Every structure is written in C-alpha cells, then in structure tokens.
N, C-alpha and C positions, 0 to 999 in steps of 0.2 A: 529841809535838809540844809545843814550848815556847810559852807564851802570855805576853804582856806586859800588866801593869796599865796602863791608860790614865791619864794625868794629867788632873786636873780641867780644866786649860787646853785640853786636846784635846777636851773634851766640850762641846757646846752643847746647847740644849734639843732640837734636832731629832734628833741622833744619840745621845743618852743615854737615849732612851725608845723602847719598843715602842708602837705605836699600833694594836692590832688593832681591826677594825671588824666587828662581828657584830650581828645583831638580837637582842641579849641584854642584860639588865640586869647581867649578871655582869662585863662588861668596859666599865664606864662611864668608867674612869680609865686614863690611860696607865700602862704597866708599866715600871719601871726596867730598863734594858738591862744595865748593868754593876755593879749593886749589888743586895744582897738586898732584895726588896720588904718594906715595913713590914707589909703585910697579905697574907694568903694569898688563894687563889681556889679555886673549885670544881674538882674533878678534871677534868671534861670541858673546862673552859676552858683549863686548863694543857696538857692533851693537844692541844687544837686549835691553840694557838699553836705548839707544837713541831712538830706534824704539818705545818702549813702552811709553816713555814720549811724543813723538810726537802724540800719539793717543789723547792727550788732546787738540791738536790744532783743529781748525775747518776743516771740509771737504772742500778741494779746489773746488770741483765741486759745492758745495752748497754755496760757498762764492760769493754772488752776489753783494758784495760791491766793489770788485776790478775790474779794467780794465785789469789787468795783465793776460797774457796767462797761463792757467793751464794744457793744453794738447797739445802734438805734436805727430806726427806720429812716429812709432818705428824707421823708417829709420833716422828721424831727431835726435831722442835720440841717435842713434848709431853714427851719425856724431859728436855730441857733446861729447859723452863719449870717442871717439877716439882723442879728442882735449884737454882733461883736462890738459895735461902737456905742452900745447903749449902757451907760453907767447906772446901775440900779439905784444908787443913792440919790440920783437926781429926780426925786419924786415929782417935783413941780413941773419939770420939763417932760417927764414921761409918765403922766398920770395913769395911762391905761396899763402900763407895766405894773404899777403899784396896785391897781385894782385887781389884776390877775394874781399877784402875790397874795392879796387878801383873800381871794377866792380859794387859793390853795390852802391857806391856814384854816379857813372854815371847813373845807373838805376833810382835812386831817383831824381837826377837833371832833368832828362828827364820827369819823372813822374810829377814833379812839374813845368814843362814847362820852364826850363832854356833855354835861347837862344842857338840854335845849333851852332852859330858862336861865342858864348861867352866863358868865361873861368871860369865857376862856379867851386867852390871848396867845399869840405865837409869832414867830418870824422865821425867815429863811436865814441860813448860816452858811459858812464855808465848811461844809462837811459836818459830821457829828462832833468833831473835835471842838470847833467853836461853840456848837450847841451845848456841849458838856460844860465848857467853861462858863457860859452864860447861865445855865441851870444851876451850876454850883455856886456862882456868885449870888444868885437869887436866894438859894438856901441859906447861905452865910448871912446875907443882909437881913433876911427874915428872922433868923435865929437871934442875931445881934439886937434887932429892934425889940424883940420880945424880952430878951434878957435885960436890956436897958430899962424897959418899962417896969420891970420887977425889981430894979435896983441891984441887979446881980452883975458880976464881972463878965467881960466879953473878950478876954484875952487868950482863951484856950479852946477854940473850936476844933472839933474832930469830925471825921466822916467815916462811915463803915462800908466796906465792900469786900468782895471775895478777892483772893490773890490772883484770880484769873481775869481781872479787869484789864481793859485795853490801856496802853501807856498814857493816853490822854488824861485819864483820871489821876494818875500819879503826877502828871504835869500840873493839873489843876491844884492838887494839894500842895505841891511845892511852890508854885508861882503865887498862890493866894494865901499862903501861910495857914494852912489847915492841916491838922495832924491826921495822916491816913491810918486807919485801923483795919488791918487785913484779916480776913477769915481764911486760914490756910486750907488748902485742899488736902485730901487724903488719898491713899491708893485705891479707895473704893468710892470716893465722892470727888467729882471734878468741877463742882460749882459751889456756890456759897451754901453753908449750913445754917438753917434758921436759928436753932438754939445757940449755936456758936456766935452768930451775929448779934443776937440779943444780949449776950453776955458782954459785948463790947460797947453797947449803947449806954450813954449816961446823959446828964443834963446839958452837957456841952456838945452833944452830937447834933450837927446841923442837918443830917439826913442819912438814910441808908439807901444804897444803890442795889437794884436788882437788874440783872442782865437778861434781856429776852433774845438769847442766841449768843452763847459764849463763842468767841473766836477760836478757842482751843478745840472744842469737840462739837460745837453747834447746839448744845443743850439749852433749853429754856430754864432759867432759874425759877425756883418756886415763889413767884411774886405774890400769889394769893396767900400763901402761908406766911410770907414776910409781913404782909399787910395785917393778917389776923394777929400775929405776935406783937406787932407795933401798936395795934389798937389796945390790946390788953396791957402792954407796958406803959403806954401813955396814960391810960385810965388809972393805973396803979400809982404812978408817981406824979401825975398832974403835968406831964410833959406834952409837947406837941411836935414830936420828931416826925419829919415827913419822909416819904418814900419817893425816890426818883427812879424811873425805869429807863435804862439805857437800851432802847429798842433799835439801835443803829442797824442791826442786821435783821431782826425779826419783826420790826414794826410794819413791814409790807408783806410779811409772810403769814403771821398768826391771824390777822383779821380775815384773810381769805381762805386759809386752810383749816384753822381752828377757831371759828367765830364764837364758839361757846366758852373758850378759854378766857377766864377773867384775869387780866393783867394790867388793865388800863384805868381810865377814870371811873370805871364802875367800882373800883376799890377806894374807900374813903381816904386812905393815907397817901395815895398817889397824887402828888401835887404837880409833877412835871414829867414830860416824856420827850426824849430826843429820838430822831429817826434819820437814817441816811437815804436821801433821795437817790444818791448815786450808787446804792447797792441794789437791793431788791425793789427799790422804787423805779429802777430801770432807766436811770438818767446817767449820762456821762459825768465824770468827776468835774468839779466837786460841789455838791449841794447837800446841805443837811437842813433839818427843821427842828425847832424846839417849840413845844406847846405847854402852856401852864393851865392848870385847872380853872383859875380865876385871876382877875386882876390883882387881888390881894396877895397872890403868891409871887408877884413880880413887883418888888418895892419901887416906888416912884423915884427914889434917890438914884436908881441905876439908869433911868431913862434921861437922855439928853434931847434937847430941842434945838434944832438947827433951822435958821431962817435966811442965811445969806444966799441960798440957792433959789429963794422965792417961796413964800408960804412957810407955815410951821411944820417941821418934819420931826416927829418924835422918833428916836433911834436908840436901839440897844444892840450893840455889836462891839467886837474887839477890833474891827477894821472899819474903814469908811467906804472907799470905792470897791466895787466888785461888779463882775459882769452879770447881765440879766439873762443870758442865754440858758443857763441850767434851770432857772426858775420857770422860764417860759416853756422849756422842754418838759418839765415836770407837769405843767398844766396840759401840755399836748398829750402826755400819757394818760392823764386823768380823763380827758375828753375822748381820746382814741380807744382806751381799753374799758373804762368803767369797772364796776365790781366784777362783772362776768369775765371780762378780758383778763384782769389780774388773777382771778381765780383759775382760769384755764392755764395761764402761764405757770403759776405756782404749782398747780397740780402736775403739769408736765415735767417741771424740774424735779418735783418729789418722786415721780415715777422713774426718771432717769437715775436719781440718786439711789433708789431702791434696786434698780437693775445693776448698777455698779457695785453696790454693797454685796449682792449675791455673787457677782463675778469675782470680787476680792476674796470672799469666803471660800469660793470653789478652788482657789489656789491651794488651800489647806495648810498654809503657814502663818495665817494672820488671825488676830483677834480684833473684831470691830469695836471701836470705842464710841462712835456716834450712835444716836438712838432715833428710831422712827418717830414721826410726829413733831420734829423740831425743825431746824434749818435743813434745806436740801443740800447736804454735803455728806461726804464719807470720810471718816477718820478711823485709822487702824494702826495697830502696832504689830511687831513680830511676836508671835505667840511664844510664851515661855515654855521651854521644854520641847519645842518643835524640832524635828530632825532637819538639820540644815546642811547636810553634806560634809565635805572635808573640813571646812572652816566656817565659823559663825560669821554672820554679816549683820549689819545694822540698817535702820531706816535711812541713814545718811548714805550708805552704799547704794541702796535702791534709788534714792533721789538722784544721785550722781549719774547712775546708769540710764535712768529715764530721761535725764537732761540731754543725753547724747542723741536721743530721738526727737528732741525739741520740747518734750513735756516739762513744764515747770511745776513740780509737785513739792511743796515745802516739807521739810523734815525738821522737827523741833521737839524740845522737851516740855512737859507740862509745868505749871507753876508750882511753887512750894506749897505743900510738902510732898508733892508727887513728881518732883523734878527728875527722878530717876526713870520715869516712864517717857520713852521717846516714841513719837508717832509720825505718821504721814497723813496729809489731809488734802482732799480734792473738793473744791467749791464748785457746785453745779450751778452755772449761770445760763441765762438765755444766750444761745449761740453754741453751747456745749451739747451737741446732739447725742441721741442714742448711739448713732454710728461711731462718733468719736469716743464715747464711753467704751464701746466694744473694742476699738483699736487700742485704747489705753489699757484695758484689761488684758489683751493679748500681749502687749509689750511688757506689762507687769509680770505675766507668767513667764515670758522668755527671759526677763531679767533675773527672776528667781532661779530658773533652771541654769543660767550662766553662772550665777554666784555660787550655787551649790555644787556645780561641777568643777569650777576653777578657783573658787574663793574670791574675795573682793580684790579689785585692783587698788593700787595705792591712792588713786585719786579720791576715793570715797571711803576711806577706812574709818574705823570708829574713833580715830583721833581727830576727825573733823569737828570743828566747833558746832555745838548744838544749834540747829536752825540754819546752818550754812552748809550746803553740800560741798564736799571736799573738792569737787571739780572746779568750782569757782575760785577757791583759794589757790589751787594749783595753777590755774590760768593767770592769776595775778602775780604769782611768783616766777613765772617763766620769763627769761630774759627776752627783751624785744629784739627781733632780728635787725641787724644793721641795714640801714637804707643805702641803696646805691645812689651816691650823691651825683653821679654823672647823669642820672635821669630826672633829677628833681627840677621842677619848673619847666619841663620841656613843653613847647607850644604844640 
C-alpha cells in the first residue's frame, strides 16, 4: 500500500494528535499522530494505543473476503515467534533454516509431480505476487535467450492470460515491459477461453498463464486443454511457448481433493508453478512459493551470488531480507498434517462450502456462480427476474447490511466483458465452521427479508462503487465529532 505524507496545511490540532484517555499518569500528554514523538512512553502504554486502534479493523474470523490464513495452531505460533529475529537471507548463519527451506521446495516439487530424475528448482517468496514476478522474469529471459540465438528481435515480448487474472500479473507486465494480452470473459464463461487464448499467441509470446482457482468465482481454468493447444501450436510453428500455472489458491487444494486432475508438471508445457503458502497452505501471511520444472527454465543470468555474509549464496528474489517464520511454519504444517491431514482439512472446507451453497440457494433469490470441485468458496449473484419486493436491491446493499452484523462479504463486478455481473463471494477457510456458515446463512436470509420489505437503505445503494460496500464509503464521509478539548491529555 502506498501512503502519502500529509502537508502541514492539512493538519490541524485535532487530527494531528492522538488523545488516549486512561487512568494512568503515563498518558498525560497528547501523542503526535504523523510525526515521531519527541519522548518515548512505557511499553504497556504503546501497546494499549495500538491494541485499541486495531479494534476498528474487521474481525479476521468474519473476514470472508480473504483467502489468507487467519488461524494456526499454538505450536505453529511458537515456531514463528521463536524465529522473529532470524533473517532468512543469512543462509551461512542459519544453515538449518536454509535446509528446511530446501526440504519444502522438494516436497512441493514432488506434490506437483516434478520428474523424479529431473532437476526441478524453486524458492520461497513474499506471497504469490513475488513468485509471479520471478516466474514471469524467467519466462521473459528464456524467450529472449531463444530469440537471440535465432538472430531474431527481442523488443516486443507479450504474455497471454484471462481478464480475470489477479492484479499482480498486470503489475508484472507493466513493470517489466511485457505486453499483456487479455482473453475477455463472456456472460457465460468466467475464465480463460482456450481457443481465444491461442488466437493471441505468436512468436513473441513469452508464455500463457492458466489459473488454478480464479479469485472471482473459484473456478479452475482448463490447464490441461491449454497445454494440449500449446503443444499443437508449438509443433505447427516451431515455437516453444511455455505455460505457467498460477496456483496461488488451488495449489494446496487440487492435489488433495482432485489428485487425478492434470494441471501441473505432468503436462509438458507447464514450465513453472506458483502457490501461496499463506492461503490454503494454511500459513499466516505472507509466504509464497515458485517451482520450475528444471534448471533450464530458470536462466542463470537471473541468479545472483552473494558472499559477504559468508559462503556462496545463490539468490533469486526481488527483495533481500525477509523473515524465516512463515517458511518454518510451512514446514511445521507439512510435518504436522501430511497428505492425510491436508486432505481431511480440504474435504472439510469443501463440505462447509457445499452446505453454504445449499443454504444460499434456499433463500430463493440467488444464482450460484461457483462450481463444485474447485476452490472451497461460494459465489453468487442476485438472480435475474427474481421477485424482490417493493424496490430492487443489489449485492452491494446485501454486503453493507451483512457488515452491520460484522460479516465482511465482498461485493464486486466480474472482469471484462462480464463486468455488468455483480456478485458476492464467501471464502471458506480453516476456522470458518459449519456453525458460522449457518449463522451467516440466517443473517443473509434476514437481510433479504429486510431489503424486500423496506427497500435498501442509502448506505448500500446501487450507486456504491463496485467492490466497495456503500457502508464504508458513508463512514468515510461522515464528519468527525469534535473532541472535547477540556478532557484531552487528562492524567
């Protein structure tokens, strides 16, 4: 997130200071809000200020918008807390941490069916965003190296993906000067179309991206069909266009619930895969992983060798320092759960998603957009032509009313050319129990009954920006109550 420094002209006495009020002599004076305080304060006072402000954040358990893990076992918390001071880049100083990282890469490579006699490589990243940038750079360098060896120009690389890709792919294309070629959605297809994608591929295409779990509807894109089409296209033109699988959300779901689904290194054109350990890998944010089919898919020119920390340390990353805790927590999960444990958890999440899907359907006003056999989530829209009482309402009205009960359920429009379709989505994560799903279903039903009997309130009208409940916008626009200056800084 970018933050802007406020100008002095924008700050008055009221909004430039924090004014905590406790029965303590340690908080007798206001605290500067946007500049470093001249004097420090006791640890418990600093903690209390931050703790109280964070009460204004949403409840992570009720945040059904995020795929990111919000709960781990106490033992995992302990592993992470014992590693807060361990910088992962210091491989020579923390050799066992490096060894554990390498074990995780090996486990993932085998989970994704890398050839046992092959030389697959991979690394931990800061979420799937960094993993995607690294995979994209490898695709670009690989393409450029091949073009140069053929004496062909290398000034116009492009990459093909569906319009439903996560924004980090758009960042990659813009930051690294690669032309993005989007396959538009349709009102009947919410993921990439195979034929439409192949029409965009040419000799300058560094790769095609298939998504194992669209963030919009949870669907698995047809990776196997993309592979078959690329095999045929490469053979026809003498190209070597690779397929990258963005398995950020589905990489820890499909291997356990759909082991026969071919989407990974079993397919010959799949050269790299990214996955988010902090999503269904069940680790706190933020850790991602990227794995390449072989060393040949990761050009040597992208790898740096660092020796000033002691020993030779090959590294491929966009950053340098990062914590070791999430990597060690990932290894904890691998040891703790194993294949059977992950399978049991994913099956439980899938059953909860199925239960919630039926509950949403039973309201009788919605059309389910998500599909069984993909990610454990529920995505739905207000059904066209449904009887909706005195005044029509939108998914944004529903999201705003649910927020009043604490539920954070995102409402948003789909990607082009299906942007006129607005949906709600609930991500089922570990910690979202069947009981909570039932409570959400009850609140959803009551919300619909309220909207149909009285019409939508102004906080969540259809004029709200797509993807942003009107309640939040209204809260931002409310004038702040004037503070009673006679009580500020009271001891």
